DRENDRENRO-531332 format. One record per residue: residue in one letter; x, y, z of N, C-alpha, C in turn. Coordinates in steps of 0.2 Angstrom, whole numbers, padded with zeros to 4 digits. Layout:
BEGIN
{atom A, {X, Y, Z}, {X, Y, Z}, {X, Y, Z}}
...
This chain:
BEGIN
{atom M, {-0148, -0063, 0006}, {-0143, -0063, 0001}, {-0136, -0064, 0004}}
{atom P, {-0132, -0069, 0002}, {-0125, -0070, 0005}, {-0121, -0065, 0004}}
{atom D, {-0116, -0064, 0009}, {-0111, -0059, 0008}, {-0106, -0060, 0002}}
{atom P, {-0104, -0055, -0001}, {-0099, -0056, -0006}, {-0092, -0058, -0004}}
{atom L, {-0088, -0062, -0008}, {-0082, -0064, -0005}, {-0077, -0059, -0005}}
{atom V, {-0077, -0054, -0010}, {-0072, -0049, -0011}, {-0076, -0042, -0010}}
{atom S, {-0073, -0038, -0005}, {-0075, -0031, -0005}, {-0070, -0026, -0008}}
{atom V, {-0072, -0023, -0014}, {-0068, -0019, -0017}, {-0069, -0012, -0014}}
{atom L, {-0063, -0009, -0012}, {-0064, -0002, -0009}, {-0061, 0003, -0013}}
{atom M, {-0065, 0008, -0014}, {-0063, 0014, -0018}, {-0064, 0020, -0014}}
{atom T, {-0058, 0024, -0012}, {-0059, 0030, -0009}, {-0058, 0036, -0015}}
{atom A, {-0062, 0041, -0014}, {-0062, 0046, -0019}, {-0062, 0053, -0017}}
{atom Y, {-0058, 0057, -0020}, {-0058, 0064, -0019}, {-0056, 0068, -0026}}
{atom N, {-0061, 0072, -0028}, {-0061, 0075, -0034}, {-0058, 0071, -0040}}
{atom R, {-0062, 0066, -0042}, {-0060, 0061, -0047}, {-0065, 0060, -0052}}
{atom E, {-0069, 0066, -0053}, {-0075, 0065, -0058}, {-0073, 0063, -0065}}
{atom K, {-0067, 0065, -0067}, {-0065, 0063, -0074}, {-0062, 0056, -0075}}
{atom L, {-0060, 0053, -0069}, {-0056, 0046, -0070}, {-0060, 0041, -0066}}
{atom I, {-0064, 0042, -0061}, {-0067, 0037, -0057}, {-0072, 0032, -0061}}
{atom G, {-0075, 0035, -0067}, {-0080, 0031, -0071}, {-0076, 0025, -0074}}
{atom D, {-0070, 0026, -0076}, {-0066, 0021, -0079}, {-0064, 0015, -0074}}
{atom S, {-0062, 0018, -0068}, {-0061, 0013, -0063}, {-0066, 0008, -0061}}
{atom I, {-0072, 0011, -0060}, {-0078, 0007, -0059}, {-0080, 0002, -0064}}
{atom K, {-0079, 0005, -0070}, {-0081, 0000, -0076}, {-0076, -0006, -0076}}
{atom S, {-0070, -0005, -0074}, {-0065, -0010, -0074}, {-0067, -0016, -0069}}
{atom I, {-0070, -0014, -0064}, {-0072, -0018, -0059}, {-0078, -0022, -0061}}
{atom I, {-0083, -0019, -0064}, {-0089, -0022, -0067}, {-0087, -0027, -0072}}
{atom A, {-0082, -0025, -0076}, {-0080, -0030, -0082}, {-0076, -0036, -0080}}
{atom N, {-0075, -0037, -0073}, {-0071, -0043, -0071}, {-0075, -0049, -0072}}
{atom T, {-0071, -0054, -0074}, {-0074, -0061, -0075}, {-0076, -0064, -0068}}
{atom Y, {-0073, -0062, -0062}, {-0076, -0064, -0056}, {-0081, -0059, -0054}}
{atom Q, {-0087, -0061, -0052}, {-0092, -0057, -0050}, {-0095, -0057, -0043}}
{atom N, {-0092, -0061, -0039}, {-0095, -0061, -0032}, {-0091, -0056, -0028}}
{atom W, {-0093, -0049, -0029}, {-0090, -0044, -0026}, {-0095, -0039, -0024}}
{atom E, {-0093, -0034, -0020}, {-0096, -0028, -0018}, {-0091, -0022, -0020}}
{atom L, {-0094, -0017, -0022}, {-0089, -0011, -0023}, {-0092, -0005, -0018}}
{atom I, {-0087, -0003, -0013}, {-0089, 0002, -0008}, {-0085, 0008, -0010}}
{atom I, {-0088, 0013, -0012}, {-0085, 0020, -0014}, {-0086, 0025, -0008}}
{atom V, {-0081, 0028, -0005}, {-0082, 0032, 0000}, {-0079, 0039, -0002}}
{atom D, {-0083, 0044, -0003}, {-0081, 0050, -0006}, {-0079, 0055, 0000}}
{atom D, {-0073, 0058, -0001}, {-0070, 0062, 0005}, {-0071, 0069, 0004}}
{atom V, {-0078, 0071, 0003}, {-0080, 0078, 0002}, {-0077, 0081, -0004}}
{atom S, {-0078, 0078, -0009}, {-0076, 0081, -0016}, {-0079, 0087, -0017}}
{atom K, {-0075, 0092, -0021}, {-0078, 0098, -0023}, {-0080, 0098, -0030}}
{atom D, {-0079, 0093, -0034}, {-0082, 0092, -0040}, {-0088, 0088, -0041}}
{atom N, {-0089, 0085, -0046}, {-0095, 0081, -0047}, {-0094, 0073, -0046}}
{atom T, {-0089, 0071, -0042}, {-0087, 0064, -0041}, {-0093, 0060, -0038}}
{atom V, {-0097, 0063, -0034}, {-0102, 0060, -0031}, {-0108, 0058, -0036}}
{atom E, {-0109, 0063, -0040}, {-0115, 0063, -0045}, {-0113, 0057, -0050}}
{atom V, {-0107, 0057, -0051}, {-0104, 0052, -0056}, {-0105, 0045, -0053}}
{atom V, {-0103, 0044, -0047}, {-0103, 0037, -0044}, {-0110, 0035, -0042}}
{atom K, {-0115, 0039, -0041}, {-0121, 0038, -0039}, {-0125, 0035, -0045}}
{atom K, {-0123, 0037, -0051}, {-0126, 0034, -0057}, {-0125, 0027, -0058}}
{atom F, {-0119, 0025, -0056}, {-0117, 0018, -0056}, {-0120, 0014, -0050}}
{atom E, {-0121, 0017, -0045}, {-0125, 0014, -0039}, {-0132, 0012, -0041}}
{atom K, {-0135, 0017, -0045}, {-0142, 0015, -0047}, {-0142, 0010, -0052}}
{atom Q, {-0137, 0008, -0056}, {-0137, 0003, -0061}, {-0135, -0004, -0058}}
{atom D, {-0132, -0004, -0052}, {-0129, -0010, -0050}, {-0130, -0010, -0042}}
{atom A, {-0133, -0015, -0040}, {-0135, -0016, -0033}, {-0129, -0017, -0029}}
{atom R, {-0123, -0020, -0032}, {-0117, -0022, -0028}, {-0113, -0016, -0027}}
{atom I, {-0115, -0010, -0029}, {-0111, -0004, -0028}, {-0114, 0000, -0023}}
{atom K, {-0110, 0002, -0018}, {-0113, 0006, -0012}, {-0109, 0013, -0012}}
{atom V, {-0112, 0018, -0011}, {-0109, 0025, -0011}, {-0110, 0028, -0004}}
{atom Y, {-0104, 0030, -0001}, {-0105, 0034, 0005}, {-0101, 0040, 0005}}
{atom S, {-0104, 0045, 0008}, {-0100, 0052, 0008}, {-0098, 0054, 0015}}
{atom N, {-0092, 0056, 0016}, {-0090, 0058, 0023}, {-0093, 0065, 0024}}
{atom E, {-0094, 0067, 0030}, {-0096, 0073, 0032}, {-0090, 0078, 0033}}
{atom K, {-0084, 0076, 0034}, {-0078, 0080, 0034}, {-0073, 0076, 0030}}
{atom N, {-0068, 0080, 0028}, {-0062, 0077, 0024}, {-0058, 0073, 0029}}
{atom L, {-0057, 0067, 0028}, {-0053, 0063, 0032}, {-0045, 0062, 0030}}
{atom G, {-0044, 0063, 0023}, {-0038, 0061, 0021}, {-0037, 0054, 0018}}
{atom D, {-0032, 0052, 0015}, {-0031, 0046, 0011}, {-0032, 0040, 0015}}
{atom Y, {-0027, 0039, 0020}, {-0027, 0033, 0024}, {-0033, 0032, 0029}}
{atom P, {-0034, 0037, 0033}, {-0040, 0037, 0037}, {-0047, 0035, 0033}}
{atom N, {-0047, 0037, 0027}, {-0053, 0036, 0023}, {-0053, 0029, 0020}}
{atom R, {-0047, 0026, 0019}, {-0046, 0019, 0017}, {-0049, 0015, 0023}}
{atom N, {-0047, 0017, 0029}, {-0050, 0013, 0035}, {-0057, 0013, 0036}}
{atom K, {-0060, 0019, 0034}, {-0067, 0020, 0034}, {-0070, 0016, 0029}}
{atom A, {-0068, 0015, 0023}, {-0070, 0011, 0018}, {-0070, 0004, 0020}}
{atom A, {-0065, 0002, 0024}, {-0065, -0005, 0026}, {-0070, -0007, 0031}}
{atom K, {-0072, -0002, 0035}, {-0077, -0003, 0040}, {-0084, -0005, 0037}}
{atom Y, {-0085, -0003, 0031}, {-0091, -0005, 0028}, {-0091, -0012, 0024}}
{atom A, {-0085, -0015, 0024}, {-0084, -0021, 0020}, {-0087, -0027, 0023}}
{atom K, {-0090, -0031, 0019}, {-0093, -0038, 0021}, {-0089, -0044, 0019}}
{atom G, {-0085, -0043, 0014}, {-0081, -0048, 0011}, {-0076, -0052, 0015}}
{atom K, {-0074, -0058, 0014}, {-0069, -0061, 0017}, {-0062, -0058, 0015}}
{atom Y, {-0062, -0055, 0009}, {-0056, -0051, 0007}, {-0058, -0044, 0005}}
{atom I, {-0053, -0040, 0006}, {-0053, -0033, 0004}, {-0048, -0031, -0001}}
{atom K, {-0050, -0028, -0006}, {-0046, -0026, -0012}, {-0047, -0019, -0014}}
{atom Y, {-0041, -0015, -0012}, {-0041, -0008, -0014}, {-0040, -0006, -0021}}
{atom V, {-0044, -0002, -0024}, {-0043, 0001, -0031}, {-0045, 0008, -0030}}
{atom D, {-0039, 0012, -0031}, {-0040, 0019, -0031}, {-0044, 0022, -0037}}
{atom A, {-0047, 0028, -0036}, {-0052, 0031, -0041}, {-0049, 0033, -0047}}
{atom D, {-0042, 0032, -0048}, {-0039, 0034, -0054}, {-0035, 0028, -0057}}
{atom D, {-0036, 0022, -0054}, {-0033, 0016, -0056}, {-0038, 0011, -0060}}
{atom I, {-0035, 0006, -0063}, {-0039, 0001, -0066}, {-0037, -0006, -0065}}
{atom I, {-0041, -0011, -0064}, {-0039, -0018, -0064}, {-0041, -0021, -0070}}
{atom Y, {-0037, -0026, -0072}, {-0039, -0030, -0078}, {-0044, -0035, -0077}}
{atom P, {-0047, -0037, -0082}, {-0053, -0042, -0081}, {-0052, -0048, -0077}}
{atom F, {-0046, -0051, -0077}, {-0045, -0057, -0073}, {-0042, -0056, -0066}}
{atom C, {-0041, -0049, -0064}, {-0038, -0048, -0058}, {-0041, -0051, -0052}}
{atom L, {-0048, -0050, -0051}, {-0051, -0053, -0045}, {-0051, -0060, -0045}}
{atom E, {-0052, -0063, -0051}, {-0052, -0070, -0051}, {-0046, -0073, -0050}}
{atom Q, {-0040, -0070, -0052}, {-0034, -0073, -0051}, {-0032, -0072, -0043}}
{atom M, {-0033, -0066, -0041}, {-0031, -0065, -0034}, {-0035, -0069, -0029}}
{atom V, {-0042, -0070, -0030}, {-0046, -0075, -0026}, {-0043, -0082, -0026}}
{atom Y, {-0042, -0084, -0032}, {-0040, -0091, -0034}, {-0033, -0092, -0030}}
{atom F, {-0028, -0088, -0030}, {-0022, -0089, -0027}, {-0023, -0089, -0019}}
{atom M, {-0027, -0084, -0017}, {-0028, -0084, -0009}, {-0031, -0090, -0007}}
{atom E, {-0036, -0092, -0010}, {-0040, -0098, -0008}, {-0035, -0104, -0008}}
{atom L, {-0030, -0104, -0012}, {-0026, -0110, -0012}, {-0021, -0110, -0006}}
{atom Y, {-0020, -0104, -0003}, {-0016, -0103, 0003}, {-0020, -0100, 0008}}
{atom P, {-0024, -0104, 0012}, {-0028, -0101, 0017}, {-0025, -0098, 0023}}
{atom E, {-0018, -0100, 0024}, {-0014, -0097, 0029}, {-0012, -0090, 0028}}
{atom A, {-0012, -0088, 0022}, {-0009, -0081, 0020}, {-0014, -0076, 0023}}
{atom G, {-0010, -0071, 0026}, {-0014, -0065, 0028}, {-0016, -0060, 0023}}
{atom Y, {-0011, -0060, 0018}, {-0013, -0055, 0012}, {-0008, -0058, 0006}}
{atom G, {-0010, -0055, 0001}, {-0006, -0057, -0005}, {-0004, -0050, -0009}}
{atom L, {0002, -0051, -0012}, {0005, -0045, -0016}, {0007, -0047, -0023}}
{atom C, {0005, -0043, -0028}, {0008, -0044, -0035}, {0015, -0042, -0034}}
{atom T, {0019, -0046, -0038}, {0026, -0044, -0038}, {0028, -0041, -0045}}
{atom F, {0033, -0038, -0046}, {0035, -0034, -0052}, {0041, -0037, -0056}}
{atom K, {0043, -0043, -0054}, {0049, -0046, -0057}, {0049, -0054, -0056}}
{atom Q, {0050, -0057, -0062}, {0050, -0064, -0062}, {0055, -0067, -0057}}
{atom D, {0053, -0072, -0053}, {0058, -0075, -0049}, {0062, -0081, -0053}}
{atom K, {0069, -0080, -0053}, {0073, -0085, -0057}, {0073, -0092, -0054}}
{atom F, {0071, -0093, -0048}, {0072, -0099, -0045}, {0065, -0103, -0044}}
{atom R, {0060, -0100, -0044}, {0053, -0104, -0043}, {0048, -0100, -0045}}
{atom P, {0042, -0103, -0048}, {0037, -0099, -0050}, {0032, -0097, -0045}}
{atom Y, {0028, -0092, -0046}, {0023, -0089, -0042}, {0017, -0094, -0043}}
{atom P, {0012, -0094, -0038}, {0013, -0091, -0031}, {0017, -0095, -0026}}
{atom Y, {0020, -0091, -0021}, {0022, -0095, -0016}, {0022, -0091, -0009}}
{atom L, {0022, -0094, -0004}, {0021, -0091, 0003}, {0027, -0090, 0006}}
{atom L, {0027, -0084, 0010}, {0033, -0082, 0014}, {0031, -0081, 0021}}
{atom D, {0034, -0085, 0026}, {0033, -0083, 0033}, {0036, -0077, 0035}}
{atom P, {0034, -0074, 0041}, {0037, -0068, 0043}, {0044, -0066, 0042}}
{atom Q, {0048, -0071, 0044}, {0056, -0070, 0043}, {0058, -0070, 0036}}
{atom Q, {0055, -0075, 0032}, {0056, -0075, 0025}, {0054, -0069, 0021}}
{atom A, {0048, -0066, 0023}, {0046, -0060, 0020}, {0050, -0054, 0021}}
{atom Y, {0053, -0053, 0027}, {0057, -0048, 0029}, {0064, -0049, 0025}}
{atom K, {0067, -0055, 0025}, {0073, -0056, 0022}, {0072, -0055, 0014}}
{atom K, {0066, -0057, 0011}, {0065, -0055, 0004}, {0065, -0048, 0003}}
{atom H, {0062, -0044, 0007}, {0061, -0037, 0006}, {0068, -0034, 0007}}
{atom Y, {0072, -0035, 0012}, {0078, -0031, 0013}, {0084, -0034, 0010}}
{atom F, {0084, -0040, 0007}, {0090, -0043, 0004}, {0089, -0045, -0003}}
{atom D, {0083, -0045, -0006}, {0082, -0047, -0012}, {0078, -0043, -0016}}
{atom L, {0071, -0043, -0015}, {0066, -0039, -0019}, {0062, -0035, -0014}}
{atom P, {0061, -0028, -0015}, {0058, -0024, -0010}, {0050, -0025, -0010}}
{atom I, {0048, -0031, -0008}, {0041, -0033, -0009}, {0036, -0028, -0005}}
{atom F, {0038, -0025, 0000}, {0034, -0020, 0004}, {0033, -0013, 0001}}
{atom A, {0037, -0012, -0004}, {0036, -0006, -0008}, {0031, -0006, -0013}}
{atom R, {0025, -0008, -0011}, {0019, -0009, -0015}, {0013, -0005, -0013}}
{atom A, {0010, -0002, -0018}, {0004, 0002, -0016}, {-0002, -0003, -0015}}
{atom P, {-0007, 0000, -0012}, {-0013, -0005, -0010}, {-0016, -0008, -0016}}
{atom L, {-0015, -0005, -0022}, {-0018, -0008, -0028}, {-0015, -0015, -0029}}
{atom S, {-0009, -0016, -0027}, {-0006, -0022, -0029}, {-0007, -0028, -0023}}
{atom A, {-0012, -0026, -0019}, {-0013, -0031, -0013}, {-0020, -0033, -0013}}
{atom I, {-0021, -0039, -0010}, {-0028, -0042, -0008}, {-0027, -0044, -0001}}
{atom I, {-0031, -0042, 0004}, {-0030, -0043, 0011}, {-0036, -0047, 0014}}
{atom K, {-0035, -0051, 0019}, {-0040, -0054, 0022}, {-0043, -0049, 0027}}
{atom K, {-0049, -0048, 0027}, {-0053, -0043, 0031}, {-0051, -0044, 0038}}
{atom E, {-0051, -0050, 0041}, {-0050, -0052, 0048}, {-0043, -0050, 0050}}
{atom V, {-0038, -0051, 0045}, {-0031, -0049, 0047}, {-0031, -0041, 0047}}
{atom F, {-0034, -0038, 0042}, {-0033, -0031, 0042}, {-0036, -0028, 0048}}
{atom D, {-0042, -0031, 0051}, {-0045, -0028, 0057}, {-0040, -0030, 0063}}
{atom A, {-0037, -0036, 0063}, {-0033, -0038, 0069}, {-0027, -0033, 0070}}
{atom V, {-0024, -0031, 0064}, {-0018, -0027, 0065}, {-0020, -0019, 0066}}
{atom G, {-0026, -0018, 0065}, {-0029, -0011, 0066}, {-0029, -0007, 0060}}
{atom G, {-0028, -0010, 0054}, {-0028, -0006, 0048}, {-0022, -0001, 0047}}
{atom F, {-0023, 0004, 0043}, {-0018, 0009, 0042}, {-0017, 0013, 0048}}
{atom S, {-0011, 0015, 0049}, {-0010, 0020, 0055}, {-0012, 0027, 0054}}
{atom G, {-0012, 0029, 0047}, {-0013, 0035, 0045}, {-0007, 0040, 0043}}
{atom K, {-0001, 0037, 0044}, {0005, 0040, 0042}, {0005, 0042, 0034}}
{atom Q, {0006, 0048, 0033}, {0005, 0050, 0026}, {0011, 0048, 0022}}
{atom H, {0010, 0046, 0016}, {0014, 0043, 0011}, {0017, 0036, 0012}}
{atom V, {0018, 0034, 0018}, {0021, 0028, 0020}, {0016, 0023, 0023}}
{atom G, {0010, 0024, 0023}, {0005, 0020, 0026}, {0005, 0012, 0023}}
{atom D, {0005, 0011, 0017}, {0005, 0005, 0014}, {0012, 0001, 0016}}
{atom F, {0017, 0004, 0015}, {0024, 0002, 0017}, {0024, -0001, 0024}}
{atom E, {0021, 0003, 0029}, {0020, 0001, 0036}, {0016, -0005, 0037}}
{atom L, {0010, -0005, 0033}, {0005, -0010, 0034}, {0008, -0017, 0032}}
{atom W, {0011, -0017, 0027}, {0014, -0024, 0024}, {0019, -0026, 0029}}
{atom H, {0023, -0022, 0032}, {0028, -0024, 0037}, {0024, -0026, 0043}}
{atom T, {0019, -0023, 0045}, {0015, -0025, 0051}, {0012, -0031, 0051}}
{atom I, {0008, -0032, 0045}, {0005, -0039, 0044}, {0010, -0044, 0044}}
{atom S, {0016, -0043, 0040}, {0021, -0048, 0040}, {0024, -0050, 0046}}
{atom M, {0024, -0046, 0051}, {0026, -0048, 0058}, {0023, -0054, 0060}}
{atom Q, {0016, -0055, 0058}, {0012, -0060, 0062}, {0009, -0065, 0057}}
{atom Y, {0009, -0063, 0050}, {0005, -0068, 0045}, {0010, -0069, 0039}}
{atom P, {0009, -0075, 0036}, {0012, -0076, 0030}, {0010, -0071, 0024}}
{atom V, {0014, -0070, 0019}, {0012, -0066, 0013}, {0012, -0070, 0007}}
{atom L, {0008, -0070, 0003}, {0008, -0074, -0003}, {0010, -0069, -0009}}
{atom L, {0015, -0071, -0012}, {0018, -0068, -0018}, {0015, -0071, -0024}}
{atom M, {0011, -0067, -0028}, {0007, -0069, -0034}, {0011, -0067, -0040}}
{atom P, {0009, -0070, -0046}, {0012, -0068, -0052}, {0012, -0061, -0054}}
{atom H, {0016, -0060, -0059}, {0017, -0053, -0062}, {0011, -0049, -0061}}
{atom S, {0012, -0042, -0059}, {0006, -0038, -0058}, {0003, -0036, -0065}}
{atom H, {0007, -0036, -0070}, {0004, -0034, -0077}, {0000, -0039, -0079}}
{atom G, {-0006, -0037, -0081}, {-0012, -0042, -0082}, {-0017, -0042, -0076}}
{atom M, {-0015, -0039, -0071}, {-0019, -0039, -0065}, {-0021, -0032, -0064}}
{atom V, {-0016, -0027, -0063}, {-0018, -0020, -0061}, {-0014, -0015, -0066}}
{atom W, {-0017, -0009, -0066}, {-0014, -0004, -0070}, {-0015, 0003, -0066}}
{atom W, {-0009, 0006, -0064}, {-0010, 0012, -0060}, {-0008, 0018, -0065}}
{atom R, {-0013, 0022, -0065}, {-0012, 0028, -0069}, {-0007, 0033, -0066}}
{atom E, {-0003, 0036, -0071}, {0001, 0042, -0069}, {-0002, 0048, -0071}}
{atom H, {-0003, 0053, -0067}, {-0005, 0060, -0069}, {-0003, 0065, -0064}}
{atom A, {-0004, 0071, -0065}, {-0001, 0077, -0062}, {-0004, 0078, -0055}}
{atom D, {-0010, 0075, -0053}, {-0013, 0076, -0047}, {-0012, 0071, -0042}}
{atom Q, {-0008, 0066, -0043}, {-0008, 0060, -0038}, {-0002, 0062, -0033}}
{atom Q, {-0003, 0059, -0027}, {0001, 0061, -0022}, {0008, 0058, -0023}}
{atom M, {0009, 0053, -0027}, {0016, 0051, -0028}, {0021, 0056, -0031}}
{atom N, {0018, 0061, -0034}, {0022, 0066, -0036}, {0026, 0070, -0031}}
{atom D, {0024, 0070, -0024}, {0027, 0072, -0019}, {0034, 0069, -0018}}
{atom N, {0034, 0062, -0020}, {0040, 0059, -0019}, {0046, 0061, -0023}}
{atom R, {0044, 0064, -0029}, {0049, 0067, -0034}, {0051, 0074, -0032}}
{atom A, {0047, 0078, -0029}, {0048, 0085, -0028}, {0052, 0086, -0021}}
{atom D, {0050, 0082, -0016}, {0052, 0083, -0009}, {0056, 0078, -0007}}
{atom P, {0063, 0079, -0005}, {0067, 0073, -0003}, {0065, 0070, 0004}}
{atom F, {0061, 0074, 0007}, {0059, 0072, 0014}, {0054, 0066, 0014}}
{atom V, {0051, 0065, 0008}, {0046, 0060, 0007}, {0049, 0053, 0007}}
{atom P, {0053, 0052, 0002}, {0057, 0045, 0002}, {0061, 0044, 0009}}
{atom F, {0063, 0050, 0012}, {0067, 0049, 0018}, {0063, 0046, 0024}}
{atom K, {0056, 0048, 0023}, {0052, 0045, 0028}, {0052, 0037, 0028}}
{atom Y, {0053, 0034, 0023}, {0053, 0027, 0022}, {0059, 0024, 0026}}
{atom L, {0065, 0027, 0026}, {0071, 0025, 0029}, {0069, 0026, 0037}}
{atom L, {0067, 0031, 0039}, {0065, 0032, 0046}, {0060, 0027, 0049}}
{atom L, {0055, 0026, 0045}, {0050, 0021, 0047}, {0053, 0014, 0047}}
{atom S, {0057, 0013, 0042}, {0060, 0006, 0042}, {0064, 0005, 0048}}
{atom N, {0068, 0010, 0051}, {0071, 0009, 0057}, {0067, 0007, 0063}}
{atom D, {0061, 0011, 0063}, {0056, 0010, 0069}, {0054, 0003, 0068}}
{atom L, {0052, 0000, 0062}, {0049, -0006, 0061}, {0054, -0012, 0063}}
{atom L, {0060, -0011, 0061}, {0066, -0016, 0062}, {0067, -0016, 0070}}
{atom N, {0066, -0011, 0073}, {0067, -0010, 0081}, {0061, -0013, 0085}}
{atom N, {0056, -0014, 0081}, {0050, -0017, 0085}, {0051, -0024, 0087}}
{atom P, {0050, -0025, 0094}, {0051, -0032, 0096}, {0048, -0037, 0092}}
{atom K, {0043, -0036, 0088}, {0040, -0041, 0084}, {0043, -0042, 0078}}
{atom C, {0049, -0038, 0076}, {0052, -0039, 0070}, {0055, -0046, 0069}}
{atom P, {0053, -0050, 0064}, {0055, -0057, 0064}, {0062, -0058, 0061}}
{atom L, {0066, -0053, 0060}, {0073, -0054, 0058}, {0077, -0056, 0064}}
{atom D, {0082, -0061, 0063}, {0087, -0062, 0068}, {0092, -0056, 0069}}
{atom N, {0095, -0056, 0074}, {0099, -0050, 0076}, {0105, -0048, 0071}}
{atom I, {0108, -0053, 0068}, {0113, -0052, 0063}, {0110, -0049, 0057}}
{atom D, {0105, -0051, 0054}, {0101, -0048, 0049}, {0099, -0041, 0050}}
{atom K, {0096, -0040, 0056}, {0093, -0034, 0058}, {0099, -0029, 0059}}
{atom E, {0104, -0030, 0062}, {0110, -0026, 0062}, {0113, -0024, 0056}}
{atom L, {0113, -0028, 0051}, {0115, -0027, 0044}, {0111, -0022, 0041}}
{atom V, {0104, -0023, 0041}, {0100, -0019, 0038}, {0100, -0012, 0041}}
{atom L, {0100, -0011, 0048}, {0100, -0005, 0051}, {0107, -0001, 0049}}
{atom K, {0112, -0005, 0049}, {0118, -0001, 0047}, {0118, 0002, 0040}}
{atom N, {0115, -0002, 0035}, {0114, 0001, 0029}, {0109, 0007, 0029}}
{atom N, {0104, 0006, 0033}, {0099, 0012, 0034}, {0102, 0018, 0036}}
{atom Y, {0107, 0017, 0041}, {0110, 0023, 0044}, {0114, 0026, 0039}}
{atom K, {0118, 0023, 0035}, {0122, 0025, 0029}, {0117, 0029, 0024}}
{atom A, {0112, 0026, 0023}, {0107, 0029, 0018}, {0104, 0036, 0021}}
{atom I, {0103, 0036, 0027}, {0100, 0042, 0031}, {0105, 0047, 0030}}
{atom A, {0111, 0046, 0032}, {0117, 0051, 0032}, {0118, 0054, 0025}}
{atom R, {0118, 0050, 0020}, {0119, 0052, 0013}, {0113, 0056, 0011}}
{atom N, {0107, 0054, 0013}, {0101, 0058, 0010}, {0101, 0065, 0013}}
{atom I, {0104, 0065, 0020}, {0104, 0072, 0023}, {0109, 0076, 0019}}
{atom I, {0115, 0074, 0018}, {0120, 0077, 0014}, {0117, 0079, 0007}}
{atom K, {0114, 0075, 0004}, {0112, 0076, -0003}, {0107, 0081, -0003}}
{atom A, {0102, 0081, 0002}, {0097, 0086, 0002}, {0100, 0093, 0003}}
{atom S, {0105, 0093, 0007}, {0108, 0100, 0009}, {0111, 0103, 0003}}
{atom L, {0114, 0098, -0001}, {0118, 0101, -0007}, {0113, 0102, -0013}}
{atom K, {0108, 0098, -0014}, {0104, 0099, -0020}, {0098, 0103, -0019}}
{atom H, {0096, 0103, -0013}, {0089, 0107, -0012}, {0091, 0113, -0007}}
{atom S, {0092, 0112, -0001}, {0093, 0118, 0003}, {0096, 0116, 0010}}
{atom I, {0100, 0120, 0013}, {0102, 0119, 0020}, {0097, 0118, 0025}}
{atom K, {0091, 0122, 0024}, {0085, 0121, 0028}, {0082, 0114, 0027}}
{atom K, {0082, 0111, 0021}, {0079, 0105, 0020}, {0084, 0099, 0024}}
{atom G, {0090, 0100, 0023}, {0095, 0096, 0026}, {0094, 0096, 0034}}
{atom F, {0093, 0102, 0037}, {0092, 0102, 0044}, {0086, 0099, 0046}}
{atom Q, {0080, 0100, 0042}, {0074, 0097, 0043}, {0075, 0089, 0044}}
{atom M, {0078, 0086, 0039}, {0079, 0079, 0039}, {0084, 0077, 0045}}
{atom K, {0089, 0081, 0046}, {0093, 0079, 0052}, {0090, 0079, 0058}}
{atom K, {0085, 0084, 0059}, {0081, 0084, 0065}, {0077, 0078, 0066}}
{atom A, {0074, 0076, 0060}, {0069, 0070, 0060}, {0073, 0064, 0062}}
{atom S, {0079, 0063, 0059}, {0083, 0057, 0060}, {0085, 0056, 0067}}
{atom G, {0086, 0062, 0071}, {0089, 0062, 0078}, {0097, 0061, 0077}}
{atom F, {0100, 0061, 0071}, {0107, 0061, 0070}, {0111, 0067, 0073}}
{atom S, {0116, 0066, 0076}, {0121, 0072, 0077}, {0125, 0073, 0071}}
{atom F, {0129, 0078, 0070}, {0133, 0080, 0065}, {0139, 0074, 0064}}
{atom W, {0141, 0072, 0070}, {0146, 0066, 0070}, {0143, 0060, 0067}}
{atom N, {0136, 0058, 0069}, {0133, 0052, 0066}, {0133, 0053, 0058}}
{atom I, {0131, 0059, 0056}, {0131, 0060, 0049}, {0138, 0058, 0045}}
{atom I, {0143, 0062, 0048}, {0149, 0061, 0045}, {0152, 0054, 0045}}
{atom R, {0151, 0050, 0051}, {0153, 0043, 0052}, {0150, 0039, 0048}}
{atom N, {0143, 0040, 0046}, {0139, 0035, 0042}, {0140, 0036, 0035}}
{atom C, {0143, 0042, 0033}, {0144, 0043, 0026}, {0150, 0039, 0023}}
{atom F, {0154, 0036, 0027}, {0160, 0033, 0025}, {0160, 0025, 0027}}
């Protein structure tokens, strides 16, 4: 039996109430040359029992259970190790893809074989229709000077498996792993921007999702600024020195202002935590606030 073209990867932890809808959305896709790999991360509810019922009904669905809890990004890497497809497509256990999602994503990626990965974008481009390809420098310029294309969750992406393996997958950094991976891939491979994500994917908002940390703790969005600096200072960063210095200058100002804001709106302790993580002196903070 030939390998599927797309490996849909679903990591799960305590999602018994939601995961059934996610699986059904994949089964309902018009494109059918897929496998669905579900890796449970030691759920304490009935998630495994729910997904095993689907596994019995469809041979394309494979369920694996971890012996110990790995956490979100390490478990994403674990799921990718089981994948046999040319492409990997993450769908979280609380999200849904629309019926034409896989068909459209595969169609666009096959049109542009040089693309390392593809992203759904959330805003119409006024100057040209999608899809279109961005080389590494163009991708970085797009993100930092026009549209933040790297601020996308894995649900919005389709990735060539060989490219994912070549860059080492997710590093494991909490909250910022996908932001980092898109930067890392785009240092070496073109990215394909695909049409509007509405009609392809739907991400559910609920009280148990990790993104709620972004709203409650100012240190979480602050991590993106610090990581951005590290990525821009990477020797492989494709921006020229002028653009790089401009972005870093803007980042330094944002870092300083976020430290002040956290100190005033949350606590002095939180501000000091962020100051320490940034490596800024008090003089750096004051100088970059103006």
